[in-house]
C-alpha positions, 0 to 999 in steps of 0.5 A, a space after each residue: 132323653 135320648 143319648 145321642 152319639 154323633 159320628 163325624 164332624 162335617 157340616 151335616 153333623 154340625 147341623 144336627 147338633 145345632 138342631 137337637 142341642 145335645 149329644 157329643 160329636 166324635 171325629 176320627 181326624 185331628 180337626 173338625 170340618 170334614 170336607 170343608 177343612 182347609 190346610 195352610 201350606 206356606 203363606 196360603 190356604 188350600 181346600 179339599 177340591 173346589 169350594 165356593 159359596 153360591 147359596 141363595 138361602 138367606 138363613 145359611 148366608 147369615 149363619 156363615 156370615 157371608 156378608 162380612 167384610 172378610 168375604 170376597 163377593 165375586 162375579 164368576 169367570 169360569 173357562 174351559 181349556 183344550 189344546 192350549 186354548 182358553 174358551 168360555 164355559 159352558 162350551 155349548 154356549 160359547 161356540 163362537 170361540 171354536 173353529 168353524 168346523 166345530 161350530 157347524 158340526 155342533 149346531 147341525 148335531 143339535 138340530 138333528 139330535 135324538 128325541 129320547 122318550 125315556 132317558 135311562 143314563 147320563 149319555 142319553 141325557 147328554 145327547 138329548 140336551 147337546 146333540 151327539 157331536 158335543 157329547 162325543 167331542 167334549 162331554 164323553 172324554 171329560 166324563 171318562 177323565 173326571 168321573 172315571 166312568 163311561 157316561 152310559 154307566 152313570 145315572 142322572 140323579 146328580 145333575 140338578 144344578 150342576 150341568 146346564 140344560 139346553 137353551 137353543 137360543 143361547 147356543 145359536 147366539 153363542 155360536 156368533 158372539 160372546 153371550 151377554 149372560 151366563 146360565 151357570 149357577 155360580 155366576 155370583 159367589 162368595 169366598 173368604 179373603 183369607 183362611 180358605 173355604 174353612 174360614 166360613 165355618 170357624 165360628 160354627 165349629 167352635 160352638 159344638 162339642 167335638 172329641 177329636 181322634 175318636 174313630 168308631 170301630 164297632 157298633 153292637 146294635 143288640 146291646 147298644 154299645 159303640 166302640 172307639 179306637 178299639 178300646 173305648 166303649 160307650 152306651 147309646 140310644 141313637 147314633 147319627 152318622 155322617 161318616 161314609 155309608 160304606 164304612 158305617 155298614 162295615 163296623 156294625 156287627 152281624 150285618 146281612 151279607 146282602 147289605 155288606 155287598 151293597 155297601 162295598 159296591 158303592 163307588 166314589 172318587 179319590 182326589 189327588 190334588 196338586 197345591 202349587 204356588 208359582 212366581 208367574 204364569 201366562 197373563 191369559 189366566 189373570 182373571 180366571 177363577 177356575 177352568 176345566 181341562 178337556 185334554 185327554 192326555 192331561 190327568 188334571 180335570 179342573 184347576 182353581 186359581 185360588 189367588 184369583 178367588 180369594 184375592 190374597 197373594 204375596 209378591 204377585 205369586 199365583 196360587 193354584 189347586 189342580 184336581 186329579 181323580 181316580 175311582 175307588 176301585 182303580 189301581 194307580 200310582 199317586 206319586 206318578 200322577 202328582 209328578 206328571 201333574 206338575 209337568 202339565 201345570 207348567 205347560 198349561 201356565 207357560 212357566 218353568 220349574 224354577 218358577 215353582 215357589 212351593 208345591 205339595 200333594 193333598 190326598 182326599 180318599 172321599 171326594 165325590 160319590 159316583 152315581 153309577 147305574 147300580 147306586 140306587 139299588 145298593 142304597 135301597 138295600 142299605 137304607 132298608 136295613 138302617 130303617 130297622 136300627 137306631 142309626 140315622 145316616 146324614 150328609 154327602 157320604 152318609 146319604 151317598 148323594 151329591 149335595 152342596 154345603 148348605 144342603 148338607 148342613 140343613 139335612 142334619 139340622 132338620 133331623 136334629 129339630 125333629 128330635 128336639 
């Protein structure tokens, strides 16, 4: 029977263990969960970025007990923000809320849009879907701010289920009146009433054997030995890893230079998150779950009003997560971004510094993978190398693909079942 070493205690590793039912999970941090972890600050829980459950998979929803009385079932109210105005998401379906000039230019550009025979990058896709005006006015500036990359330098392999393809009838209707139905995948979603996103998974995590504070530092493929914390060595038959692919490659002995270069060229986003509790905010935000910020002079890309999502708050306080992204190859001052972000939040919510009850920064080194035009080539080089080893890489950062939580779990679970 194979001796499995499972690296990383995120959802894909939990799924793998539940599929194979053997091995031990080793986690470098002091808590299991990976990207699903929530942290308690004061009276409230904050997640690592925006997390909700909108899966239609009945197996998954039963597994995480998403129909429990402790879970909120929510009709999503997602908006956009620009220059002090709130308007509907997605922008192209809610043109009626914008000025007449913007509406006319958007519709004209949409009708005259370029017909691409071969869409090679994200900018091509945007123009093909929405026309050049909406692409230039909204999507390109936001892409620079969120993905820290020009749209023409991004691939389109990450788009499925995230950006909404054009529906000309909906766009025309939305230029004159509020749309009856939204196209968004998160029209209906679920979220724990207390405990943050992590509360979905408490039972799952309890049921697997996890050894915490165990960071893998070296893998010897020839002798099949793995080293932890620079002093603990173990034998293995197979390694299943959900740790970031670039980090995995860098701890394997005698990796070809071509593979190392490919791994080190993988790009990703750092998250500088502002977790803040306010005594009050502008009433126009009362029923909004989250919104995207288009202003180029504001570093914040997205703001989630956690107290509206969970329904939990004390003394009518408003609980907010604000996300600022920087690419892994950028140099920046984390504290400077945080302080400016606080100032921008107060301005956006029309409140004062005295209204701050609590605030704290969360830094997440790996938040999202960046699907630049070189990603596929680099992944091919890395995966071709790993195929010749007893190592399987799973999950969001193990496969270096942008996937939902249920897909991450099932990715690991199916692999585990294959070894059963």
